[in-house]
PyMOL CGO cylinders between C-alpha atoms (Angstrom):
from pymol import cmd
from pymol.cgo import CYLINDER

trace = [
    CYLINDER, 78.15, -39.37, 73.38, 80.95, -39.06, 75.86, 0.3, 1, 1, 1, 1, 1, 1,
    CYLINDER, 80.95, -39.06, 75.86, 80.44, -39.73, 79.57, 0.3, 1, 1, 1, 1, 1, 1,
    CYLINDER, 80.44, -39.73, 79.57, 78.55, -36.91, 81.25, 0.3, 1, 1, 1, 1, 1, 1,
    CYLINDER, 78.55, -36.91, 81.25, 77.24, -35.54, 77.91, 0.3, 1, 1, 1, 1, 1, 1,
    CYLINDER, 77.24, -35.54, 77.91, 73.60, -36.41, 77.21, 0.3, 1, 1, 1, 1, 1, 1,
    CYLINDER, 73.60, -36.41, 77.21, 70.20, -35.22, 75.97, 0.3, 1, 1, 1, 1, 1, 1,
    CYLINDER, 70.20, -35.22, 75.97, 68.00, -34.26, 78.92, 0.3, 1, 1, 1, 1, 1, 1,
    CYLINDER, 68.00, -34.26, 78.92, 64.67, -33.89, 77.12, 0.3, 1, 1, 1, 1, 1, 1,
    CYLINDER, 64.67, -33.89, 77.12, 62.90, -33.54, 73.76, 0.3, 1, 1, 1, 1, 1, 1,
    CYLINDER, 62.90, -33.54, 73.76, 59.74, -31.48, 73.26, 0.3, 1, 1, 1, 1, 1, 1,
    CYLINDER, 59.74, -31.48, 73.26, 57.45, -31.54, 70.22, 0.3, 1, 1, 1, 1, 1, 1,
    CYLINDER, 57.45, -31.54, 70.22, 55.28, -28.65, 69.00, 0.3, 1, 1, 1, 1, 1, 1,
    CYLINDER, 55.28, -28.65, 69.00, 52.87, -28.12, 66.08, 0.3, 1, 1, 1, 1, 1, 1,
    CYLINDER, 52.87, -28.12, 66.08, 53.86, -24.57, 65.18, 0.3, 1, 1, 1, 1, 1, 1,
    CYLINDER, 53.86, -24.57, 65.18, 53.86, -23.13, 68.74, 0.3, 1, 1, 1, 1, 1, 1,
    CYLINDER, 53.86, -23.13, 68.74, 51.29, -25.52, 70.22, 0.3, 1, 1, 1, 1, 1, 1,
    CYLINDER, 51.29, -25.52, 70.22, 52.88, -27.88, 72.75, 0.3, 1, 1, 1, 1, 1, 1,
    CYLINDER, 52.88, -27.88, 72.75, 52.25, -31.56, 71.96, 0.3, 1, 1, 1, 1, 1, 1,
    CYLINDER, 52.25, -31.56, 71.96, 54.58, -33.76, 74.02, 0.3, 1, 1, 1, 1, 1, 1,
    CYLINDER, 54.58, -33.76, 74.02, 57.78, -34.07, 76.03, 0.3, 1, 1, 1, 1, 1, 1,
    CYLINDER, 57.78, -34.07, 76.03, 60.09, -36.98, 76.82, 0.3, 1, 1, 1, 1, 1, 1,
    CYLINDER, 60.09, -36.98, 76.82, 62.74, -36.82, 79.56, 0.3, 1, 1, 1, 1, 1, 1,
    CYLINDER, 62.74, -36.82, 79.56, 65.95, -38.84, 79.48, 0.3, 1, 1, 1, 1, 1, 1,
    CYLINDER, 65.95, -38.84, 79.48, 68.75, -39.73, 81.88, 0.3, 1, 1, 1, 1, 1, 1,
    CYLINDER, 68.75, -39.73, 81.88, 72.41, -40.01, 80.99, 0.3, 1, 1, 1, 1, 1, 1,
    CYLINDER, 72.41, -40.01, 80.99, 71.97, -43.80, 80.86, 0.3, 1, 1, 1, 1, 1, 1,
    CYLINDER, 71.97, -43.80, 80.86, 69.22, -43.75, 78.20, 0.3, 1, 1, 1, 1, 1, 1,
    CYLINDER, 69.22, -43.75, 78.20, 69.57, -43.62, 74.43, 0.3, 1, 1, 1, 1, 1, 1,
    CYLINDER, 69.57, -43.62, 74.43, 67.82, -40.37, 73.33, 0.3, 1, 1, 1, 1, 1, 1,
    CYLINDER, 67.82, -40.37, 73.33, 65.45, -41.92, 70.80, 0.3, 1, 1, 1, 1, 1, 1,
    CYLINDER, 65.45, -41.92, 70.80, 61.69, -41.51, 70.75, 0.3, 1, 1, 1, 1, 1, 1,
    CYLINDER, 61.69, -41.51, 70.75, 58.81, -42.04, 68.31, 0.3, 1, 1, 1, 1, 1, 1,
    CYLINDER, 58.81, -42.04, 68.31, 55.84, -39.67, 68.43, 0.3, 1, 1, 1, 1, 1, 1,
    CYLINDER, 55.84, -39.67, 68.43, 52.59, -40.83, 66.79, 0.3, 1, 1, 1, 1, 1, 1,
    CYLINDER, 52.59, -40.83, 66.79, 50.44, -37.91, 65.65, 0.3, 1, 1, 1, 1, 1, 1,
    CYLINDER, 50.44, -37.91, 65.65, 46.95, -37.64, 64.22, 0.3, 1, 1, 1, 1, 1, 1,
    CYLINDER, 46.95, -37.64, 64.22, 46.68, -35.38, 61.19, 0.3, 1, 1, 1, 1, 1, 1,
    CYLINDER, 46.68, -35.38, 61.19, 44.96, -32.05, 61.96, 0.3, 1, 1, 1, 1, 1, 1,
    CYLINDER, 44.96, -32.05, 61.96, 41.38, -31.39, 60.87, 0.3, 1, 1, 1, 1, 1, 1,
    CYLINDER, 41.38, -31.39, 60.87, 40.44, -30.08, 57.43, 0.3, 1, 1, 1, 1, 1, 1,
    CYLINDER, 40.44, -30.08, 57.43, 41.82, -26.66, 56.69, 0.3, 1, 1, 1, 1, 1, 1,
    CYLINDER, 41.82, -26.66, 56.69, 45.07, -27.48, 58.46, 0.3, 1, 1, 1, 1, 1, 1,
    CYLINDER, 45.07, -27.48, 58.46, 46.73, -29.35, 55.63, 0.3, 1, 1, 1, 1, 1, 1,
    CYLINDER, 46.73, -29.35, 55.63, 50.07, -27.57, 56.05, 0.3, 1, 1, 1, 1, 1, 1,
    CYLINDER, 50.07, -27.57, 56.05, 51.89, -26.90, 59.32, 0.3, 1, 1, 1, 1, 1, 1,
    CYLINDER, 51.89, -26.90, 59.32, 55.31, -26.81, 60.95, 0.3, 1, 1, 1, 1, 1, 1,
    CYLINDER, 55.31, -26.81, 60.95, 56.53, -29.45, 63.39, 0.3, 1, 1, 1, 1, 1, 1,
    CYLINDER, 56.53, -29.45, 63.39, 59.10, -28.10, 65.84, 0.3, 1, 1, 1, 1, 1, 1,
    CYLINDER, 59.10, -28.10, 65.84, 61.30, -30.19, 68.09, 0.3, 1, 1, 1, 1, 1, 1,
    CYLINDER, 61.30, -30.19, 68.09, 63.37, -28.74, 70.91, 0.3, 1, 1, 1, 1, 1, 1,
    CYLINDER, 63.37, -28.74, 70.91, 66.00, -30.77, 72.70, 0.3, 1, 1, 1, 1, 1, 1,
    CYLINDER, 66.00, -30.77, 72.70, 68.23, -29.88, 75.59, 0.3, 1, 1, 1, 1, 1, 1,
    CYLINDER, 68.23, -29.88, 75.59, 71.81, -31.10, 75.84, 0.3, 1, 1, 1, 1, 1, 1,
    CYLINDER, 71.81, -31.10, 75.84, 73.24, -30.84, 79.35, 0.3, 1, 1, 1, 1, 1, 1,
    CYLINDER, 73.24, -30.84, 79.35, 76.47, -29.28, 77.99, 0.3, 1, 1, 1, 1, 1, 1,
    CYLINDER, 76.47, -29.28, 77.99, 75.46, -27.41, 74.81, 0.3, 1, 1, 1, 1, 1, 1,
    CYLINDER, 75.46, -27.41, 74.81, 72.00, -26.09, 75.74, 0.3, 1, 1, 1, 1, 1, 1,
    CYLINDER, 72.00, -26.09, 75.74, 68.83, -26.06, 73.64, 0.3, 1, 1, 1, 1, 1, 1,
    CYLINDER, 68.83, -26.06, 73.64, 68.72, -27.07, 69.98, 0.3, 1, 1, 1, 1, 1, 1,
    CYLINDER, 68.72, -27.07, 69.98, 65.71, -26.48, 67.71, 0.3, 1, 1, 1, 1, 1, 1,
    CYLINDER, 65.71, -26.48, 67.71, 64.64, -28.28, 64.54, 0.3, 1, 1, 1, 1, 1, 1,
    CYLINDER, 64.64, -28.28, 64.54, 61.72, -27.45, 62.22, 0.3, 1, 1, 1, 1, 1, 1,
    CYLINDER, 61.72, -27.45, 62.22, 60.02, -29.45, 59.47, 0.3, 1, 1, 1, 1, 1, 1,
    CYLINDER, 60.02, -29.45, 59.47, 57.21, -28.26, 57.21, 0.3, 1, 1, 1, 1, 1, 1,
    CYLINDER, 57.21, -28.26, 57.21, 54.49, -30.93, 56.90, 0.3, 1, 1, 1, 1, 1, 1,
    CYLINDER, 54.49, -30.93, 56.90, 51.89, -31.12, 54.15, 0.3, 1, 1, 1, 1, 1, 1,
    CYLINDER, 51.89, -31.12, 54.15, 48.94, -33.51, 54.56, 0.3, 1, 1, 1, 1, 1, 1,
    CYLINDER, 48.94, -33.51, 54.56, 47.67, -34.86, 51.25, 0.3, 1, 1, 1, 1, 1, 1,
]
cmd.load_cgo(trace, "trace")
């Protein structure tokens, strides 16, 4: 990214349940690994949502359907 343009934070949700957040500075590479435990029985399919905030472009949202086998 160009100088002054950076990711401020990333938040992770399971559907709309908040799981975690990581904050960054402009000097950090915006990479993170979240380790999750699979939900209990009966929750074999869910949506992971990630929100990230860019200091210039605002909030971006990504979704991924997850199926536990």
